[in-house]
C-alpha positions as CSV (number, residue, x, y, z in Angstrom):
1,M,-32.7,34.9,6.7
2,I,-31.1,31.6,6.0
3,T,-31.0,30.6,2.3
4,I,-31.9,27.0,2.0
5,E,-29.9,25.4,-0.8
6,H,-29.4,21.7,-1.5
7,G,-26.2,20.4,0.1
8,S,-25.7,23.4,2.3
9,I,-25.2,23.2,6.1
10,H,-26.7,25.8,8.5
11,N,-26.8,25.5,12.3
12,N,-25.7,21.9,12.2
13,V,-28.5,21.0,9.7
14,L,-27.7,19.5,6.3
15,I,-30.2,20.3,3.5
16,G,-31.0,17.2,1.5
17,S,-33.1,16.2,-1.5
18,E,-36.8,16.9,-1.6
19,G,-36.6,19.2,1.3
20,H,-35.4,16.6,3.8
21,L,-33.3,17.9,6.6
22,F,-30.6,16.0,8.4
23,L,-28.9,16.5,11.7
24,F,-25.3,17.0,10.6
25,D,-23.4,17.9,13.8
26,G,-24.0,18.3,17.5
27,G,-23.4,16.4,20.7
28,Q,-23.4,13.0,19.0
29,R,-21.6,14.2,15.7
30,P,-24.0,11.9,13.7
31,F,-22.5,12.5,10.3
32,A,-18.9,12.1,11.4
33,F,-19.8,8.6,12.7
34,S,-22.1,7.8,9.7
35,I,-19.4,8.5,7.1
36,G,-16.6,6.9,9.1
37,D,-14.7,10.0,10.1
38,A,-15.2,9.0,13.7
39,R,-15.6,5.6,15.3
40,P,-16.7,4.5,18.7
41,S,-14.0,3.2,21.1
42,T,-13.4,-0.4,21.9
43,Q,-14.6,0.5,25.4
44,D,-18.0,1.8,24.0
45,I,-18.4,-1.4,22.0
46,M,-17.7,-3.6,25.0
47,H,-20.0,-1.5,27.2
48,L,-22.9,-2.3,24.8
49,L,-22.0,-5.9,24.6
50,N,-21.7,-6.3,28.4
51,N,-24.8,-4.2,29.1
52,L,-27.0,-6.3,26.9
53,A,-25.6,-9.6,28.1
54,Q,-26.2,-8.6,31.7
55,R,-29.7,-7.3,31.0
56,N,-30.6,-10.5,29.3
57,R,-29.2,-12.6,32.1
58,S,-30.9,-10.7,34.9
59,L,-34.3,-10.5,33.2
60,A,-34.2,-14.2,32.1
61,A,-33.6,-15.2,35.7
62,L,-36.8,-13.3,36.5
63,G,-38.7,-14.9,33.6
64,I,-39.2,-11.4,31.9
65,P,-38.8,-11.2,28.1
66,F,-36.3,-8.5,27.1
67,L,-35.5,-6.8,23.8
68,H,-33.0,-4.0,22.9
69,V,-34.2,-1.8,20.0
70,I,-31.8,0.4,18.0
71,Y,-33.6,3.0,15.8
72,P,-31.6,3.4,12.5
73,S,-30.5,7.0,11.7
74,K,-32.4,9.0,9.2
75,E,-29.4,9.4,6.9
76,I,-28.9,5.6,6.8
77,V,-32.5,4.8,5.8
78,L,-32.8,7.8,3.4
79,K,-29.3,7.5,2.0
80,D,-30.5,8.5,-1.5
81,M,-31.7,11.9,0.0
82,V,-28.3,12.7,1.3
83,P,-26.3,15.1,-0.9
84,A,-23.0,14.3,-2.4
85,P,-20.2,14.0,-1.3
86,W,-21.6,12.5,1.9
87,R,-24.0,10.1,0.2
88,E,-21.2,7.8,-1.1
89,K,-19.7,7.4,2.4
90,I,-22.8,6.8,4.4
91,Q,-22.8,3.6,6.4
92,S,-24.6,2.2,9.4
93,L,-22.7,3.0,12.6
94,F,-24.2,-0.1,14.3
95,L,-23.3,-2.5,11.5
96,S,-19.9,-1.1,10.6
97,S,-18.6,-0.5,14.1
98,Y,-20.5,-2.8,16.5
99,I,-21.6,-5.9,14.6
100,S,-18.4,-6.0,12.7
101,E,-16.5,-6.1,16.0
102,Q,-19.0,-8.2,18.1
103,P,-21.3,-10.3,15.8
104,A,-23.1,-11.6,18.9
105,L,-24.8,-8.1,19.2
106,A,-26.9,-9.0,16.1
107,D,-28.8,-11.7,18.2
108,M,-29.1,-9.4,21.2
109,S,-30.7,-6.4,19.4
110,L,-33.5,-5.5,17.0
111,Y,-32.2,-3.2,14.3
112,P,-35.0,-3.0,11.6
113,L,-33.0,-1.2,8.9
114,D,-34.1,-3.4,6.0
115,S,-37.8,-3.2,7.0
116,L,-37.7,0.6,7.2
117,I,-36.0,0.9,3.8
118,A,-38.6,-1.4,2.3
119,I,-41.5,0.5,3.8
120,N,-40.1,3.8,2.8
121,R,-40.5,2.8,-0.9
122,I,-44.3,2.8,-0.2
123,Q,-44.7,5.6,2.3
124,P,-42.3,7.9,4.2
125,V,-40.8,6.5,7.4
126,F,-39.0,9.7,8.4
127,R,-40.4,13.2,8.8
128,V,-39.1,15.7,6.4
129,L,-38.3,18.5,8.8
130,D,-37.5,16.4,11.9
131,T,-34.9,13.9,13.1
132,H,-37.7,11.5,14.1
133,M,-39.7,8.9,12.3
134,T,-43.2,9.3,10.8
135,D,-46.0,7.4,12.5
136,A,-45.6,4.8,9.7
137,G,-42.0,4.3,10.6
138,T,-42.6,4.2,14.4
139,M,-45.4,1.8,13.9
140,T,-43.2,-0.5,11.7
141,V,-40.6,-0.8,14.5
142,T,-43.4,-1.2,17.2
143,Q,-45.0,-4.1,15.2
144,H,-41.6,-5.8,14.9
145,V,-41.2,-5.7,18.7
146,L,-44.7,-7.0,19.3
147,E,-44.2,-9.8,16.7
148,K,-41.2,-11.0,18.6
149,W,-43.5,-11.6,21.6
150,G,-46.6,-12.8,19.6
151,L,-48.6,-9.7,20.6
152,Q,-49.2,-7.9,17.3
153,Y,-52.6,-6.4,16.3
154,E,-54.3,-5.0,13.3
155,V,-53.5,-1.3,13.1
156,T,-56.9,-0.3,11.6
157,Q,-58.5,-1.8,14.7
158,F,-57.1,1.0,16.9
159,F,-55.9,3.8,14.6
160,V,-57.2,5.9,11.6
161,T,-55.0,7.8,9.2
162,S,-55.3,11.6,8.6
163,Q,-53.1,14.4,7.3
164,E,-51.5,17.1,9.5
165,E,-49.4,20.1,8.7
166,R,-46.2,19.6,10.8
167,S,-42.9,21.4,11.3
168,G,-40.0,19.7,13.2
169,D,-37.0,20.0,15.4
170,L,-34.6,20.5,12.5
171,A,-36.8,23.2,11.0
172,G,-36.7,24.9,14.5
173,M,-32.9,24.8,14.4
174,L,-33.0,26.7,11.1
175,E,-35.7,29.0,12.4
176,L,-38.0,28.0,9.6
177,K,-41.7,28.4,9.9
178,N,-42.8,26.3,7.0
179,K,-44.6,23.0,7.5
180,V,-45.3,19.9,5.3
181,S,-48.3,17.7,5.2
182,E,-47.7,14.3,6.8
183,E,-49.8,11.3,7.4
184,I,-50.4,10.5,11.1
185,L,-52.1,7.7,13.0
186,K,-54.8,8.9,15.3
187,P,-56.0,6.5,18.0
188,T,-59.6,5.6,18.1
189,F,-59.4,4.6,21.7
190,S,-58.9,6.6,24.9
191,F,-55.8,6.0,27.0
192,L,-54.4,8.0,29.9
193,T,-50.9,9.6,30.0
194,F,-49.0,11.0,32.9
195,D,-45.7,12.9,32.4
196,N,-43.1,14.8,34.4
197,R,-41.7,16.6,31.4
198,S,-43.2,19.9,32.3
199,S,-41.2,20.1,35.5
200,L,-37.8,19.3,33.8
201,P,-35.4,21.8,32.2
202,G,-34.9,19.3,29.3
203,N,-35.8,15.8,28.5
204,T,-33.2,14.2,30.7
205,D,-34.9,12.0,33.4
206,N,-38.2,12.3,31.7
207,I,-40.7,9.6,32.9
208,C,-44.0,9.0,31.1
209,I,-46.7,6.6,32.2
210,V,-49.5,5.3,29.9
211,H,-52.5,3.4,31.3
212,Y,-55.2,1.9,29.1
213,P,-57.9,0.0,31.2
214,E,-59.3,-1.8,28.2
215,S,-56.0,-3.1,26.7
216,M,-55.8,-6.5,24.9
217,T,-53.9,-7.9,27.8
218,R,-53.2,-7.0,31.5
219,K,-49.5,-7.1,30.8
220,R,-47.1,-4.4,31.9
221,L,-44.3,-2.9,29.9
222,L,-41.2,-1.1,31.2
223,I,-39.1,0.9,28.7
224,F,-35.7,2.5,29.0
225,G,-34.8,4.7,26.1
226,D,-35.0,8.1,24.3
227,S,-37.5,10.2,22.4
228,F,-37.6,7.7,19.5
229,I,-39.3,5.0,21.5
230,K,-41.3,7.6,23.5
231,Y,-43.2,8.4,20.3
232,A,-44.1,4.7,20.1
233,L,-46.0,4.7,23.4
234,P,-49.5,5.1,21.9
235,F,-48.7,2.3,19.5
236,F,-47.8,-0.1,22.4
237,A,-50.9,1.1,24.4
238,P,-53.5,-1.3,22.7
239,V,-51.6,-4.3,24.0
240,F,-50.3,-3.3,27.5
241,R,-52.4,-2.2,30.5
242,D,-49.5,-0.1,31.9
243,I,-46.4,1.3,30.2
244,V,-43.7,3.1,32.1
245,Y,-41.1,4.9,30.0
246,V,-37.9,6.1,31.5
247,R,-35.5,8.3,29.6
248,S,-32.2,6.7,30.5
249,T,-29.1,5.5,28.7
250,T,-28.6,2.8,31.3
251,F,-30.6,0.0,32.9
252,Q,-32.4,0.5,36.2
253,P,-32.9,-2.8,38.0
254,D,-34.6,-1.1,41.0
255,M,-37.4,0.1,38.6
256,V,-37.7,-3.5,37.5
257,D,-38.1,-4.7,41.1
258,L,-40.7,-2.2,42.0
259,M,-42.8,-2.1,38.8
260,T,-42.5,-5.9,38.2
261,P,-43.1,-5.6,34.5
262,D,-44.1,-8.5,32.2
263,F,-41.8,-7.2,29.4
264,V,-38.8,-4.9,29.3
265,I,-37.4,-2.9,26.4
266,S,-34.2,-0.9,26.3
267,S,-33.7,1.3,23.3
268,N,-31.6,4.0,21.7
269,A,-31.4,6.0,18.5
270,E,-28.4,4.9,16.5
271,R,-26.5,8.2,16.8
272,Y,-26.3,7.6,20.6
273,L,-24.0,4.7,19.9
274,C,-21.2,7.2,19.5
275,K,-20.7,6.8,23.3
276,V,-22.2,4.0,25.4
277,D,-22.4,4.3,29.2
278,A,-21.8,1.2,31.3
279,D,-24.8,0.0,33.3
280,A,-22.5,-0.6,36.2
281,C,-22.0,3.1,36.5
282,S,-25.7,4.0,36.4
283,K,-27.4,6.1,39.0
284,P,-30.9,5.5,40.4
285,M,-33.7,7.6,39.0
286,I,-36.6,6.8,41.3
287,F,-36.1,9.9,43.5
288,K,-33.4,11.7,41.5
289,H,-35.2,15.1,41.7
290,Y,-36.9,14.5,45.0
291,G,-36.7,17.7,47.2
292,K,-35.5,20.0,44.4
293,A,-37.2,23.4,44.6
294,D,-37.8,23.6,40.9
295,Y,-39.2,20.1,40.5
296,A,-42.9,20.0,41.0
297,P,-44.5,17.5,38.6
298,P,-48.3,17.4,38.3
299,P,-50.2,15.7,41.2
300,A,-51.7,13.2,38.8
301,F,-48.2,12.2,37.7
302,I,-47.1,11.7,41.3
303,E,-50.1,9.6,42.0
304,A,-49.6,7.4,38.8
305,Y,-45.9,7.1,39.5
306,T,-46.6,6.0,43.1
307,A,-49.1,3.5,41.9
308,Q,-46.8,1.9,39.3
309,L,-43.9,1.6,41.8
310,S,-46.3,0.0,44.4
311,W,-47.2,-2.9,42.1
312,N,-44.8,-5.4,43.8
313,H,-44.7,-4.5,47.4
314,H,-47.9,-2.4,48.0
315,H,-50.3,-3.8,45.4
316,S,-53.4,-2.4,47.1
317,V,-52.1,1.1,46.3
318,Y,-52.0,0.2,42.6
319,E,-55.4,-1.4,42.7
320,A,-57.0,1.7,44.3
321,W,-55.4,4.0,41.6
322,S,-56.5,1.6,38.8
323,R,-60.1,1.7,40.0
324,K,-59.9,5.5,40.1
325,M,-58.6,5.6,36.5
326,Q,-61.7,3.6,35.3
327,V,-64.2,6.0,36.7
328,G,-64.6,7.6,33.3
329,R,-66.0,4.3,32.0
330,L,-69.2,5.0,34.0
331,N,-70.2,7.0,30.9
332,W,-72.1,9.9,32.4
333,E,-74.2,11.5,29.7
334,G,-72.6,14.5,28.0
335,L,-69.8,14.9,30.6
336,G,-66.9,12.8,29.1
337,V,-64.1,11.0,30.9
338,C,-64.1,11.9,34.6
339,Q,-60.8,12.9,36.4
340,P,-61.1,12.7,40.2
341,N,-58.7,14.7,42.3
342,Q,-56.5,13.5,45.2
343,Q,-59.3,13.8,47.7
344,V,-61.7,11.5,45.9
345,E,-61.2,7.8,46.6
346,V,-62.9,5.4,44.2
347,L,-64.5,2.6,46.1
348,D,-65.8,0.6,43.1
349,L,-67.0,1.1,39.5
350,K,-70.6,1.4,40.5
351,G,-70.4,5.1,41.4
352,N,-69.4,4.7,45.1
353,F,-66.8,7.2,46.3
354,R,-65.3,8.5,49.5
355,S,-64.3,12.1,50.1
356,T,-61.1,12.2,52.1
357,G,-60.8,16.0,52.6
358,S,-62.6,19.3,52.4
359,D,-62.1,19.9,48.6
360,P,-63.0,16.8,46.6
361,F,-63.8,17.3,43.0
362,L,-64.2,15.6,39.6
363,T,-63.4,17.4,36.4
364,F,-65.0,16.6,33.0
365,P,-63.6,17.6,29.6
366,S,-67.1,17.8,28.3
367,T,-66.5,18.0,24.5
368,S,-70.3,17.9,23.8
369,I,-70.7,21.5,25.0
370,S,-71.7,23.9,22.3
371,P,-70.9,27.6,23.0
372,D,-74.3,28.8,21.6
373,K,-76.4,26.8,24.0
374,Q,-77.2,26.9,27.7
375,Y,-76.9,23.8,30.0
376,A,-78.0,22.3,33.2
377,L,-76.3,19.5,35.1
378,E,-78.5,16.8,36.7
379,L,-77.1,15.0,39.6
380,D,-78.5,12.1,41.6
381,I,-76.3,11.7,44.6
382,R,-76.6,9.8,47.9
383,S,-74.6,11.0,50.8
384,D,-74.0,10.0,54.4
385,V,-73.2,13.6,55.5
386,E,-74.8,17.0,55.1
387,S,-72.8,19.3,52.9
388,I,-72.7,21.5,49.8
389,A,-72.4,20.4,46.2
390,A,-71.0,22.8,43.6
391,V,-70.5,23.0,39.8
392,Y,-67.8,25.2,38.5
393,F,-67.7,26.3,34.8
394,L,-65.6,28.4,32.5
395,T,-66.6,30.9,29.8
396,E,-64.5,32.3,27.0
397,E,-63.5,35.2,29.3
398,N,-61.7,33.2,32.0
399,E,-59.1,30.5,32.3
400,R,-59.4,29.3,35.9
401,F,-62.3,28.0,38.0
402,S,-63.4,30.6,40.5
403,E,-66.3,31.3,42.9
404,K,-67.6,33.8,40.4
405,N,-68.6,31.0,38.0
406,T,-70.2,28.4,40.2
407,V,-73.6,27.1,41.2
408,K,-74.0,25.6,44.7
409,L,-76.8,23.5,46.2
410,P,-77.3,21.9,49.6
411,V,-76.8,18.1,50.0
412,S,-78.7,16.3,52.7
413,C,-78.1,12.8,54.2
414,G,-79.7,10.2,52.0
415,N,-80.8,10.6,48.3
416,N,-80.6,14.0,46.6
417,K,-81.8,15.0,43.1
418,L,-80.0,18.2,42.2
419,L,-80.3,20.4,39.2
420,F,-77.5,22.9,38.6
421,I,-78.6,25.5,36.0
422,L,-75.5,27.0,34.5
423,P,-76.4,30.7,34.0
424,A,-73.8,31.5,31.3
425,A,-73.7,30.9,27.6
426,R,-70.5,30.6,25.7
427,L,-69.3,27.8,28.0
428,R,-65.9,26.2,27.5
429,S,-65.7,22.5,27.2
430,I,-64.7,21.6,30.8
431,L,-66.7,21.4,34.0
432,R,-65.8,20.7,37.6
433,L,-68.2,19.0,40.1
434,D,-67.6,19.3,43.8
435,P,-69.9,16.6,45.2
436,L,-69.2,17.5,48.9
437,A,-67.3,20.1,50.8
438,C,-66.2,17.8,53.6
439,Q,-65.2,14.2,54.3
440,G,-67.8,11.5,53.8
441,N,-69.1,8.7,51.6
442,F,-71.2,9.4,48.5
443,T,-72.7,7.6,45.6
444,I,-73.4,9.2,42.2
445,N,-76.3,7.3,40.8
446,N,-76.6,9.5,37.8
447,A,-75.0,12.6,36.3
448,A,-76.0,14.1,33.0
449,L,-75.4,17.4,31.2
450,K,-78.6,18.6,29.4
451,V,-79.4,21.4,27.0
452,I,-81.9,23.9,28.3
453,D,-84.6,24.6,25.7
């Protein structure tokens, strides 16, 4: 077992004051650059300067506001927590190597070092056992970005604070199992997230889409960056209707053309300034993994990605998807937010749908279900075809929907009032409704989950 002593280094992790862990070495050699033992090349500095200049020019020509965000390294902000002898040598890689060589970069970037140091005197801005920021730190940077564009909001309007026991990536590198209590910001609003991360061997080429139908504006945000700004996506969500995050070290103009965002951010953690790729040498990501046998992102992600890339040239595809995402706002009693599958086309937000196949269904994460009660699902449905409706349920003994745990009732042309009595107790908090078993149009006038007395 590793003995954790202040000032010791294990598995590329430096043990700092008050239990803080720092990434010492690795692919980006963060401490070598932070203490001046290594410096970026002149080519790296010019790559950053030329990249940002070209991004500003191309987006300005399109009338799209642009900002490049650099997240300061943990050891720079928490310099006092760094053990001697490194503490005396710590300096900002961005300020000492980039701004000193090319002062114009100061006006082309947001580097909120001073703000994070000031906030850290009040509450922690970096996680103890992780390389990443706390929610307070991430929110500080997010609000700086929004302030630049006049889009800031009151945090308490959308988030509440709570405590959570958390470990971290650096603790994992040390194989430590201990956790520390940290303050987190929990959203009080419901937004949708679609991610291809589960189909990737690592985080390279990760794409994440956030959609919030009730956002403050209808604006769209495109982000190129790394995990630091990915953690900020929930904090951007109150403002933007759609956010597309692309993990990329370079700029992707084809994504800009297809998504047609209202705002664009590029971003990087400070340690990635050890080497900067030229945008001119970037490769397109839109179909980078297309056709690979081991790449099978969730259907919901593919649908959301298709919709986002259809905004400019095939806008009706985006509109149909957007309507589908708002179905949960119909507020069916006891069922929660509805998720239609690929074979359900949302015609409007009044409960009118079209089945486009033989297996249309809606899933509901019904958090109101109590395991010690029995339930029935009431369904008022109008159909233009004769078919079969079914409700699938799960119990504590099973993980997947199956014919064993289902209730089926006939559906006739016209209006139908159906009552599905779910025979099992100990229900899990998810239900699946198959309104039809064939193609056809249907209207759900009412759906409600009721407790059977």
